[in-house]
C-alpha positions as CSV (number, residue, x, y, z in Angstrom):
1,X,12.1,48.3,49.3
2,X,15.1,48.3,47.0
3,X,14.9,44.5,46.4
4,X,11.2,44.8,45.6
5,X,11.9,47.5,43.1
6,X,14.7,45.5,41.5
7,X,12.5,42.4,41.1
8,X,9.7,44.5,39.6
9,X,12.2,45.9,37.0
10,X,13.3,42.3,36.1
11,X,9.8,40.9,35.6
12,X,8.6,41.0,32.0
13,X,6.3,43.8,31.1
14,X,2.8,43.2,29.7
15,X,4.2,44.4,26.3
16,X,7.0,41.9,26.4
17,X,4.7,39.1,27.3
18,X,2.4,40.1,24.5
19,X,5.3,40.1,22.0
20,X,6.4,36.6,23.2
21,X,2.8,35.4,22.8
22,X,2.5,36.8,19.3
23,X,5.9,35.3,18.4
24,X,4.9,31.9,19.7
25,X,1.6,31.9,17.9
26,X,3.3,33.0,14.7
27,X,5.8,30.1,14.9
28,X,3.0,27.6,15.5
29,X,1.0,29.0,12.6
30,X,4.0,28.9,10.4
31,X,4.6,25.3,11.2
32,X,1.0,24.4,10.7
33,X,0.8,26.3,7.4
34,X,4.0,24.6,6.2
35,X,2.6,21.2,7.0
36,X,-0.7,21.9,5.4
37,X,0.8,23.3,2.2
38,X,3.6,20.7,2.0
39,X,6.3,23.0,0.4
40,X,9.1,21.2,-1.4
41,X,11.7,22.4,1.1
42,X,10.1,20.3,3.9
43,X,10.9,17.2,1.8
44,X,14.4,18.3,1.2
45,X,14.9,18.5,4.9
46,X,13.3,15.1,5.4
47,X,15.6,13.6,2.7
48,X,18.6,14.9,4.5
49,X,17.5,13.8,8.0
50,X,16.0,10.4,6.9
51,X,17.7,9.4,3.6
52,X,16.7,6.6,1.4
53,X,13.1,7.5,0.4
54,X,11.8,9.3,-2.6
55,X,9.4,12.2,-2.1
56,X,9.4,14.0,-5.5
57,X,11.5,14.1,-8.7
58,X,12.6,17.1,-10.7
59,X,11.8,16.5,-14.4
60,X,14.3,17.5,-17.1
61,X,13.7,21.0,-18.6
62,X,11.0,21.5,-15.9
63,X,8.6,19.4,-17.9
64,X,5.0,19.6,-16.4
65,X,4.7,16.0,-15.2
66,X,3.5,14.4,-12.0
67,X,3.0,10.9,-10.7
68,X,-0.3,9.6,-9.4
69,X,-0.2,6.8,-6.8
70,X,-3.2,5.0,-5.2
71,X,-2.8,3.3,-1.9
72,X,-4.6,0.6,0.1
73,X,-6.5,-1.2,-2.6
74,X,-7.9,-3.2,-4.0
75,X,-11.5,-2.7,-2.9
76,X,-15.1,-2.4,-4.3
77,X,-14.1,1.1,-5.5
78,X,-11.1,0.0,-7.6
79,X,-13.2,-0.6,-10.7
80,X,-14.6,2.9,-10.6
81,X,-11.1,4.4,-10.1
82,X,-9.9,2.5,-13.2
83,X,-12.9,3.8,-15.2
84,X,-12.0,7.4,-14.4
85,X,-8.3,6.8,-15.2
86,X,-9.3,5.3,-18.5
87,X,-11.7,8.1,-19.3
88,X,-8.9,10.6,-18.9
89,X,-6.2,8.4,-20.4
90,X,-4.1,8.5,-17.2
91,X,-1.8,5.8,-15.9
92,X,-1.1,5.4,-12.1
93,X,1.0,3.3,-9.7
94,X,-1.2,1.2,-7.4
95,X,0.2,0.3,-4.0
96,X,-2.1,-2.6,-3.2
97,X,-2.1,-4.4,0.1
98,X,-1.8,-8.2,-0.4
99,X,-4.3,-8.8,2.4
100,X,-6.9,-7.0,0.4
101,X,-6.5,-9.2,-2.7
102,X,-8.9,-12.0,-2.0
103,X,-12.1,-11.4,-4.0
104,X,-10.5,-8.6,-6.0
105,X,-7.9,-10.4,-8.1
106,X,-9.8,-9.8,-11.3
107,X,-9.8,-6.0,-11.0
108,X,-6.0,-6.0,-10.2
109,X,-5.4,-8.0,-13.3
110,X,-7.5,-5.5,-15.2
111,X,-5.4,-2.7,-13.9
112,X,-2.2,-4.6,-15.0
113,X,-3.7,-5.2,-18.5
114,X,-4.4,-1.5,-18.8
115,X,-0.7,-0.8,-18.2
116,X,-1.0,0.7,-14.7
117,X,2.0,0.0,-12.5
118,X,1.9,-2.2,-9.4
119,X,3.9,-1.3,-6.2
120,X,4.3,-3.2,-2.9
121,X,2.4,-1.9,0.1
122,X,3.0,-5.0,2.2
123,X,0.4,-7.3,3.7
124,X,-1.7,-5.1,6.0
125,X,-2.7,-1.5,6.6
126,X,-0.4,-1.2,9.7
127,X,2.7,0.9,10.5
128,X,5.6,-1.0,8.9
129,X,8.1,0.7,11.2
130,X,6.6,-1.2,14.2
131,X,7.6,-4.5,12.6
132,X,10.9,-6.2,13.6
133,X,13.4,-6.5,10.8
134,X,12.5,-10.1,10.3
135,X,8.8,-9.4,10.2
136,X,9.2,-6.5,7.8
137,X,11.2,-8.6,5.4
138,X,8.7,-11.4,5.6
139,X,5.8,-9.0,4.9
140,X,7.7,-7.5,2.0
141,X,8.3,-10.9,0.4
142,X,4.9,-12.3,1.1
143,X,3.1,-9.4,-0.4
144,X,5.5,-9.5,-3.4
145,X,4.8,-13.2,-4.1
146,X,1.0,-12.6,-3.9
147,X,1.1,-9.5,-6.2
148,X,3.4,-11.1,-8.8
149,X,1.2,-14.2,-8.9
150,X,-1.3,-11.9,-10.6
151,X,1.3,-10.5,-12.9
152,X,3.4,-13.5,-14.0
153,X,5.1,-11.8,-16.9
154,X,6.7,-9.2,-14.6
155,X,9.5,-10.8,-12.7
156,X,9.9,-8.2,-10.0
157,X,8.3,-5.1,-8.4
158,X,10.2,-1.9,-8.3
159,X,8.5,0.4,-5.8
160,X,7.8,0.0,-2.1
161,X,5.6,2.3,0.1
162,X,5.8,1.4,3.8
163,X,2.6,1.3,5.7
164,X,1.7,4.6,7.4
165,X,4.7,6.3,5.7
166,X,7.3,5.8,8.4
167,X,10.6,4.0,7.8
168,X,14.0,3.5,9.2
169,X,17.5,2.7,7.8
170,X,17.0,-1.0,8.3
171,X,13.8,-1.0,6.2
172,X,15.6,1.0,3.5
173,X,18.5,-1.5,3.4
174,X,16.2,-4.5,3.3
175,X,14.1,-2.9,0.5
176,X,17.2,-2.2,-1.5
177,X,18.5,-5.7,-1.0
178,X,15.4,-7.0,-2.7
179,X,15.5,-4.5,-5.5
180,X,13.0,-1.9,-4.3
181,X,13.1,1.9,-4.2
182,X,11.2,3.2,-1.2
183,X,8.8,6.0,-2.1
184,X,6.5,8.2,-0.1
185,X,5.2,11.3,-1.9
186,X,5.0,15.1,-1.9
187,X,1.3,15.9,-2.4
188,X,-0.9,14.1,0.2
189,X,-4.3,15.9,0.6
190,X,-4.9,14.3,4.0
191,X,-7.6,12.1,2.5
192,X,-7.2,9.5,5.3
193,X,-8.0,12.2,7.9
194,X,-10.3,14.7,6.2
195,X,-13.3,12.9,4.6
196,X,-13.9,15.5,1.9
197,X,-13.2,15.1,-1.8
198,X,-13.7,18.9,-2.1
199,X,-10.8,19.5,0.3
200,X,-8.6,17.1,-1.7
201,X,-9.5,18.8,-4.9
202,X,-8.7,22.2,-3.6
203,X,-5.5,21.1,-1.9
204,X,-4.1,19.4,-5.0
205,X,-5.0,22.1,-7.4
206,X,-3.7,24.9,-5.2
207,X,-0.4,23.3,-4.2
208,X,0.7,20.9,-7.0
209,X,4.2,21.4,-8.6
210,X,5.9,19.7,-11.4
211,X,7.6,16.5,-10.3
212,X,5.2,15.9,-7.4
213,X,4.1,12.5,-6.4
214,X,0.4,12.5,-5.5
215,X,-0.9,10.1,-2.8
216,X,-4.6,9.2,-2.8
217,X,-6.3,6.2,-1.2
218,X,-8.5,3.3,-2.3
219,X,-10.4,1.2,0.3
220,X,-13.8,0.9,1.9
221,X,-12.9,2.5,5.2
222,X,-14.7,5.9,5.5
223,X,-15.5,5.6,1.8
224,X,-12.0,6.5,0.9
225,X,-12.1,4.8,-2.5
226,X,-15.4,6.5,-3.5
227,X,-13.9,9.9,-2.4
228,X,-10.9,9.2,-4.6
229,X,-13.2,8.6,-7.6
230,X,-14.8,12.0,-7.0
231,X,-11.4,13.7,-6.6
232,X,-10.0,12.2,-9.8
233,X,-13.1,13.2,-11.7
234,X,-12.3,16.8,-10.8
235,X,-8.6,16.9,-10.6
236,X,-7.5,15.0,-13.7
237,X,-9.2,17.2,-16.3
238,X,-8.2,20.3,-14.4
239,X,-4.5,19.3,-14.4
240,X,-4.6,18.3,-18.0
241,X,-6.1,21.6,-18.9
242,X,-3.0,23.2,-17.2
243,X,-0.7,21.1,-19.4
244,X,0.3,18.4,-16.9
245,X,1.1,14.8,-17.8
246,X,-0.1,12.5,-15.1
247,X,1.6,9.2,-15.1
248,X,3.3,6.4,-13.1
249,X,6.3,6.6,-10.8
250,X,8.5,4.8,-13.3
251,X,7.7,7.2,-16.1
252,X,8.2,10.2,-13.8
253,X,11.6,8.7,-12.8
254,X,12.5,8.1,-16.4
255,X,12.3,11.9,-17.3
256,X,13.8,13.1,-14.1
257,X,17.3,14.6,-13.4
258,X,17.8,13.0,-10.0
């Protein structure tokens, strides 16, 4: 009898179990909320744990400026994206995939002529981190050669965005050796996972901070490029009305303190 009573006292009460449950749910919700809202401190932690990639830049004097980047082009939607950018007098950095260039060379040259910036997004829409060091370097240089062939007056490319956003120290070192800065971003509206331009609009307009790097996607898969056109039609005038300058990565870096 005594041992049974002692065991019953040691077992957690229903109240304690409920508290643990509430605590667990609260932690999960906090993590999910943080991931969804993408607060700047998350990227500070990522930079410390996985150094070498740029997520955001702090402008001097807290100037209201952000960089716009477009991944995974070119595609049949690229022309419409360029039209919206021209309409609102906005410049962007395009991370084109060299495997998507055939048949779309003219629109890339048009983007270059309009003073948009070109970045390197390698040869295919695959996870770069899964490549061996030799394969990664080969993809980097192959994409570079094909992209620069459309931009002969530019001797080098400056920015690299690894496929799927994952990287390691070897990739960072290889990129640096070839003159690249590796960049991810700080304002990604999950447009590759949530097929809604309305969600992207709301996410960007509610969470954007000065110095952010916005990541949107071109491409025909799931109509991503068409959704980006709709997003830009809403987001660009809204941000401009708030006093933001929307520009390329290099121009954001030029006015930044770090």
